[in-house]
C-alpha positions in Angstrom: 21.9 -2.9 -8.6 23.3 -5.8 -6.6 21.2 -8.7 -5.4 18.2 -6.9 -6.5 19.0 -3.8 -4.4 20.1 -0.3 -5.4 23.9 0.0 -4.9 23.5 3.3 -2.9 21.7 1.5 0.0 23.6 1.7 3.3 23.2 -1.7 4.9 25.4 -0.6 7.9 22.5 1.4 9.3 19.0 0.1 10.2 16.0 1.3 8.2 12.7 2.1 9.8 10.8 0.6 6.8 12.7 -2.7 7.1 12.3 -2.8 10.9 8.6 -2.3 10.4 8.6 -5.1 7.8 10.3 -7.4 10.3 7.7 -6.7 13.0 4.9 -7.4 10.4 6.5 -10.8 9.6 7.9 -9.7 6.2 11.0 -11.1 4.6 12.5 -7.8 3.3 14.9 -6.9 6.1 18.5 -7.4 7.1 20.5 -8.4 10.2 21.1 -4.8 11.1 17.4 -4.2 11.1 16.6 -7.3 13.1 19.2 -6.4 15.8 17.5 -3.0 16.4 14.1 -4.7 16.3 15.3 -7.1 19.0 16.5 -4.2 21.2 13.2 -2.4 20.8 11.1 -5.5 21.4 13.1 -6.3 24.6 11.9 -3.0 26.0 8.4 -3.1 24.6 7.3 -6.8 24.2 4.0 -5.8 22.6 5.5 -3.7 19.8 4.9 -6.3 17.1 1.2 -6.3 18.2 1.3 -2.5 17.9 2.6 -2.7 14.3 -0.2 -5.2 13.5 -2.8 -2.9 15.2 -1.6 -0.1 12.9 -2.0 -2.3 9.8 -5.5 -3.4 11.0 -6.5 0.3 11.4 -5.3 1.0 7.9 -7.2 -2.0 6.5 -10.5 -0.8 8.2 -10.0 2.7 7.1 -9.4 1.7 3.4 -12.6 -0.4 3.6 -14.5 2.6 4.9 -13.2 4.7 2.0 -14.2 2.0 -0.5 -17.7 1.9 1.0 -17.8 5.7 0.4 -17.0 5.2 -3.2 -13.2 5.9 -3.3 -11.5 3.9 -6.0 -8.0 5.4 -6.0 -5.4 5.7 -3.2 -2.2 7.6 -2.6 -0.3 5.8 0.2 2.5 7.9 1.5 5.1 6.3 3.7 3.9 2.9 2.5 7.0 1.0 3.5 7.5 -2.5 2.0 4.3 -4.1 0.8 3.6 -7.1 3.1 0.5 -9.2 3.5 -2.6 -7.1 3.8 -1.3 -4.1 2.0 -3.5 -1.4 0.5 -3.9 -2.6 -3.0 -4.8 -6.1 -1.8 -7.5 -4.8 0.5 -8.8 -2.3 -2.1 -8.8 -4.6 -5.1 -10.5 -7.4 -3.1 -13.5 -5.1 -2.9 -13.0 -3.2 -6.2 -10.8 -5.0 -8.8 -10.4 -1.7 -10.6 -9.1 0.2 -7.6 -5.8 2.0 -8.2 -3.0 2.6 -5.7 0.2 4.6 -5.8 2.7 3.8 -3.1 5.3 6.4 -2.0 8.3 5.9 0.3 11.6 7.5 1.1 13.5 4.3 1.7 15.2 3.0 -1.5 15.0 -0.6 -0.2 11.2 -0.2 0.3 10.9 1.2 -3.2 13.1 -1.4 -4.8 11.1 -4.3 -3.2 7.8 -2.6 -4.0 8.6 -2.3 -7.7 9.8 -5.9 -7.8 6.6 -7.2 -6.0 4.2 -5.1 -8.0 5.8 -5.6 -11.5 3.1 -6.4 -14.0 0.3 -4.9 -11.9 -1.0 -2.1 -14.1 -3.2 -0.7 -11.3 -0.4 0.0 -8.9 2.6 2.3 -9.0 5.6 3.2 -6.8 7.2 6.6 -6.3 10.5 7.2 -4.5 9.9 10.5 -2.7 10.0 12.2 0.7 6.8 13.4 2.5 8.8 16.6 3.3 8.5 17.4 -0.4 4.8 17.1 -1.1 4.9 19.1 -4.3 7.3 16.6 -5.7 5.1 13.7 -4.7 2.1 15.3 -6.4 4.0 16.1 -9.5 5.3 12.5 -9.8 1.8 11.2 -9.2 0.4 13.3 -12.0 3.2 12.4 -14.3 2.6 8.7 -13.6 -1.0 9.1 -14.8 -2.3 6.3 -12.7 -4.4 8.5 -10.3 -6.7 11.4 -11.3 -6.3 14.0 -8.6 -9.2 15.9 -10.1 -11.4 13.1 -8.7 -11.8 12.1 -5.0 -8.8 10.2 -3.7 -7.9 8.5 -0.5 -4.8 10.1 1.0 -3.2 7.6 3.3 -0.5 8.6 5.9 -0.4 5.7 8.2 2.5 5.7 10.7 4.5 8.2 8.7 4.0 11.7 9.9 5.7 10.9 13.2 8.9 10.6 11.2 8.7 14.3 10.3 10.3 16.6 12.9 8.6 19.7 14.1 11.3 21.8 12.3 10.0 20.4 9.0 6.5 21.8 9.7 4.4 18.6 9.2 1.1 20.6 9.4 2.1 22.6 6.4 3.1 19.5 4.5 -0.3 17.9 5.1 -2.0 21.2 4.2 -0.3 21.1 0.8 -1.5 17.6 0.2 -5.1 18.4 1.3 -5.1 21.5 -1.0 -4.3 19.3 -4.0 -7.3 16.9 -3.3 -10.7 17.2 -4.9 -13.9 17.5 -2.8 -15.0 14.1 -1.7 -11.5 13.0 -0.9 -10.5 11.4 2.4 -7.4 11.7 4.6 -6.3 8.8 6.8 -3.7 9.4 9.5 -2.2 7.2 12.3 0.5 8.7 14.5 2.4 7.6 17.6 1.7 9.5 20.8 3.2 10.1 24.3 -0.2 10.3 25.8 -1.2 7.5 28.1 2.1 5.8 27.5 4.4 4.0 30.1 8.0 5.1 30.5 9.3 2.0 28.8 7.5 2.9 25.6 9.0 6.4 25.7 12.4 4.9 26.3 12.0 2.6 23.3 11.0 5.5 21.1 14.4 7.0 21.8 16.0 4.1 20.0 14.4 5.3 16.8 17.2 8.0 16.7 19.5 5.2 15.5 17.6 5.0 12.3 17.5 7.7 9.6 13.9 8.4 10.6 13.6 9.4 14.2 10.1 9.3 15.6 8.5 12.5 17.1 5.6 11.6 19.5 2.7 14.1 19.5 -0.5 14.7 21.4 -4.0 13.9 20.2 -4.6 17.7 19.7 -1.6 18.0 17.4 -2.5 14.9 15.4 -6.1 16.2 15.1 -4.7 19.4 13.6 -3.3 17.5 10.7 -6.8 17.1 9.3 -7.2 20.9 9.0 -10.8 21.9 8.3 -11.9 18.6 6.9 -14.8 16.8 8.5 -13.5 14.1 10.9 -15.5 10.9 10.8 -16.9 9.2 13.8 -15.5 8.1 16.3 -13.0 10.8 15.9 -9.2 10.7 16.5 -8.9 7.7 18.9 -6.5 5.0 19.9 -6.3 2.8 16.8 -8.2 -0.3 18.0 -11.2 2.0 18.8 -11.6 3.2 15.3 -14.5 1.2 13.9 -13.4 -2.2 15.1 -14.8 -5.2 13.2 -16.2 -6.6 16.5 -16.3 -5.2 20.1 -14.3 -8.3 21.1 -11.4 -6.9 19.0 -10.8 -4.2 21.5 -9.2 -5.2 24.8 -9.3 -3.3 28.1 -6.3 -1.1 27.3 -6.4 0.1 23.6 -4.0 2.9 24.6 -1.2 0.3 25.0 -0.6 0.4 21.2 0.7 3.9 21.6 -0.9 5.6 18.6 -4.0 7.6 17.5 -5.8 7.1 14.2 -8.5 9.1 12.4 -10.2 9.7 9.1 -11.5 12.9 7.6 -13.5 13.9 4.5 -13.1 17.0 2.3 -16.7 18.2 1.9 -17.7 20.3 -1.1 -17.2 23.9 -0.1 -20.4 25.9 0.2 -21.2 28.3 -2.6 
């Protein structure tokens, strides 16, 4: 560990988690990440606003789950905790809420553990969404969440980093199968639908990171919820999902380039 970072971190290549942190105004990023962020931003000037829209969607979704009685959350692809992260939102409403963060990026994990040290209601797991069984095993071993009780499964802005060849629908099916009735699934995902060419061109720059983005249709994203009951207003452009105020939605909510939705696992009949 050097300068608080694991020695195996490759700082010669940008990290999606650190680029995301930069766009959110965080401090846990490096020059290589800022260079890529600058290139992307020059092609899509509203990208920082898009990142914030994603964070706002997640905040509203977490609050909706809290209102439904959820008091434990598994946040997969959490990135680096910045202002307005899940445990801050959850514990502001329920001081006993528990959160486990999961990320593949060792920098995100290292900073998360440093920032959350001493918080007995949060935990951090270094794992890959493409290995859901390992995530679930680590979560059970940690003992912070009880997966026999309803849980909020949060996959905000992460499934689009999973290529089609890695069968994302099957990965999410594994996570859903491990959840108790009454659980919720939150997904936000980048899309090519309703997007200008410059947004699609910027997406291609993601190939320079270790986590290339795969854009998907609303129908494909909806499929990630399986047979769970999708809450109103459905799978929609992120600003349209239960905005705090109608004034929070501008004339072009599609410009943020992602759909978001929330679904509930209802008790099976019989």
